[in-house]
C-alpha positions as CSV (number, residue, x, y, z in Angstrom):
1,X,-54.9,-39.4,-31.4
2,X,-51.8,-40.0,-30.9
3,X,-49.6,-36.7,-30.3
4,X,-45.9,-36.7,-31.6
5,X,-44.0,-35.4,-28.9
6,X,-40.4,-35.5,-29.8
7,X,-38.3,-33.7,-28.2
8,X,-35.6,-31.2,-29.3
9,X,-32.0,-30.4,-27.8
10,X,-30.0,-27.3,-28.6
11,X,-29.8,-26.9,-32.2
12,X,-26.2,-25.9,-33.7
13,X,-27.6,-22.4,-34.7
14,X,-28.8,-21.7,-31.5
15,X,-25.8,-22.9,-29.8
16,X,-23.4,-20.3,-32.3
17,X,-26.1,-17.7,-31.1
18,X,-25.4,-18.6,-27.9
19,X,-21.6,-18.8,-27.8
20,X,-21.5,-15.3,-29.8
21,X,-23.4,-13.7,-26.8
22,X,-21.5,-15.0,-24.2
23,X,-18.4,-13.8,-26.2
24,X,-19.6,-10.3,-26.7
25,X,-21.1,-9.9,-22.8
26,X,-17.4,-11.1,-21.8
27,X,-15.6,-8.6,-24.1
28,X,-17.4,-5.7,-22.5
29,X,-16.6,-7.2,-18.9
30,X,-13.1,-7.3,-19.4
31,X,-13.3,-4.0,-21.1
32,X,-15.1,-2.4,-17.9
33,X,-13.1,-4.2,-15.1
34,X,-10.0,-2.7,-17.4
35,X,-11.3,0.8,-17.7
36,X,-12.2,0.5,-13.7
37,X,-8.8,-0.6,-13.0
38,X,-7.3,1.9,-15.1
39,X,-8.8,4.8,-13.3
40,X,-8.5,3.3,-9.8
41,X,-4.9,4.1,-10.7
42,X,-5.1,7.4,-12.0
43,X,-7.2,8.7,-8.8
44,X,-5.1,6.6,-6.4
45,X,-1.5,8.6,-8.4
46,X,-3.8,12.1,-7.7
47,X,-4.6,11.2,-4.1
48,X,-0.7,10.0,-3.5
49,X,0.3,13.9,-5.3
50,X,-2.4,15.9,-3.4
51,X,-1.4,14.5,-0.6
52,X,2.5,14.8,-0.9
53,X,1.9,18.5,-2.3
54,X,0.1,19.2,0.7
55,X,2.1,17.9,2.8
56,X,5.3,19.9,1.9
57,X,2.8,23.3,1.5
58,X,1.4,22.6,5.3
59,X,5.1,21.7,6.6
60,X,6.9,25.3,4.7
61,X,3.8,27.2,5.5
62,X,3.8,26.3,9.3
63,X,7.8,27.2,9.2
64,X,7.4,29.9,7.7
65,X,4.9,31.5,9.6
66,X,6.9,31.0,13.1
67,X,9.8,32.2,11.7
68,X,11.8,36.0,12.0
69,X,13.2,36.6,8.7
70,X,14.4,35.0,5.7
71,X,17.8,34.2,5.3
72,X,18.4,35.4,2.0
73,X,22.1,34.5,1.3
74,X,21.7,30.7,1.2
75,X,17.7,31.1,-0.5
76,X,16.7,30.9,-3.9
77,X,13.4,32.5,-5.5
78,X,11.8,32.8,-8.8
79,X,13.2,29.7,-9.7
80,X,11.3,26.2,-9.5
81,X,14.4,24.4,-8.0
82,X,13.8,27.2,-4.6
83,X,15.3,27.2,-1.6
84,X,14.2,29.3,1.0
85,X,16.6,29.5,4.9
86,X,14.7,30.6,7.2
87,X,15.8,32.5,10.9
88,X,13.2,31.7,13.6
89,X,13.4,31.1,17.2
90,X,12.5,27.3,17.5
91,X,14.7,24.7,18.2
92,X,17.4,27.4,19.3
93,X,20.9,25.8,20.2
94,X,22.1,26.7,23.9
95,X,23.6,30.1,23.7
96,X,21.8,31.0,20.1
97,X,19.1,33.3,20.3
98,X,18.3,31.9,16.9
99,X,18.1,28.9,14.7
100,X,17.6,28.1,11.1
101,X,15.5,26.2,8.9
102,X,16.0,25.1,5.3
103,X,14.0,23.4,2.9
104,X,15.1,22.9,-0.5
105,X,14.3,19.8,-3.8
106,X,16.8,17.8,-4.7
107,X,16.1,15.3,-7.3
108,X,12.2,15.0,-6.9
109,X,12.3,14.8,-2.9
110,X,11.5,18.0,-1.2
111,X,14.1,17.8,2.2
112,X,14.3,20.1,5.3
113,X,16.9,20.6,7.6
114,X,16.6,22.2,11.0
115,X,19.7,23.8,12.4
116,X,21.9,20.9,14.3
117,X,19.4,18.0,13.0
118,X,20.3,15.8,10.4
119,X,17.9,16.5,6.5
120,X,14.8,14.6,6.8
121,X,12.7,14.1,3.9
122,X,9.3,16.1,3.3
123,X,8.0,14.4,0.6
124,X,7.5,10.9,-0.5
125,X,10.0,9.1,-3.2
126,X,6.5,8.1,-5.1
127,X,6.3,11.4,-6.1
128,X,8.3,13.8,-8.3
129,X,7.9,17.3,-6.5
130,X,8.9,19.3,-10.1
131,X,8.1,22.8,-9.0
132,X,9.0,24.5,-5.6
133,X,8.9,28.1,-6.2
134,X,9.1,30.9,-3.3
135,X,8.0,34.3,-4.0
136,X,9.4,37.5,-1.5
137,X,6.8,39.4,-0.8
138,X,7.1,42.8,1.3
139,X,4.2,44.1,2.9
140,X,3.6,47.6,4.4
141,X,5.8,48.6,7.8
142,X,8.1,46.0,6.5
143,X,6.3,42.7,7.1
144,X,7.8,39.5,4.9
145,X,6.0,37.2,3.5
146,X,6.2,34.1,1.3
147,X,4.0,32.9,-1.7
148,X,5.2,29.3,-1.9
149,X,4.4,26.9,-5.0
150,X,4.8,23.0,-5.4
151,X,4.2,21.0,-7.8
152,X,3.8,17.3,-7.4
153,X,4.0,14.8,-10.4
154,X,3.5,10.9,-10.0
155,X,6.9,9.4,-10.1
156,X,7.6,7.5,-13.6
157,X,5.9,4.0,-14.3
158,X,2.6,5.5,-12.4
159,X,-0.4,6.5,-14.0
160,X,-0.2,10.2,-14.2
161,X,-1.5,12.6,-12.7
162,X,-0.1,16.5,-11.3
163,X,-0.9,18.7,-9.0
164,X,0.1,22.6,-8.3
165,X,-0.7,24.0,-5.1
166,X,0.0,27.7,-3.5
167,X,-0.2,29.4,-0.1
168,X,1.0,32.7,0.8
169,X,2.1,32.9,4.5
170,X,3.2,35.9,6.6
171,X,6.5,35.5,8.6
172,X,4.8,36.4,12.1
173,X,8.5,36.6,14.1
174,X,8.6,40.1,12.8
175,X,5.4,41.5,13.9
C-alpha cells in the first residue's frame, strides 16, 4: 500500500485571507491607539484646567478670609473680567496698619499684587481664565462676603476642556 504523502504549502486564497485579517486587526489596533491618545490629551487638559481654577480660587478665598474689607474704588463686581482689591493687615508696610491685595485677570491669566510687591501670575499660561467674577454679599450685622466664580478653559491648540468653580468667602477680618 502506497500512501500519497504530498505536502501542501499555503495556497493563494489562504494567503489573501490571512493578509485581509491582519489588515483588519491593524486598522482596529491603530484606531484604538488613536482614541486612547486623544482621551489622554482631553483628560490631561481637563486636569490642568481644574488644577488652575482650583489654585486661583484657593488663593483668592484665602486672601479674602483674612481681609478686613473690600476696597470698592478699584474693585469690579458682577463682570466676567472682575477685579478685587482687599484691605488686610497681613503684609502691612512699617508705619501702616493695613495693606492692599489685588487680584485681576489680563489676557486669560490671573495676577495678584500685594502692596509693595511685584505682580505675580496665579494661573498658568497653559490655560485661559475666561471668567473671574466677584459678587459682593452683605450678611447680617454688616458682615461682608464674596462669591467668587472662576472659569478655566484649555489654551487654543490643545484638547478642549473647560471647568467652572465657585466659592464663597466671608471677610473674617471684620468679625
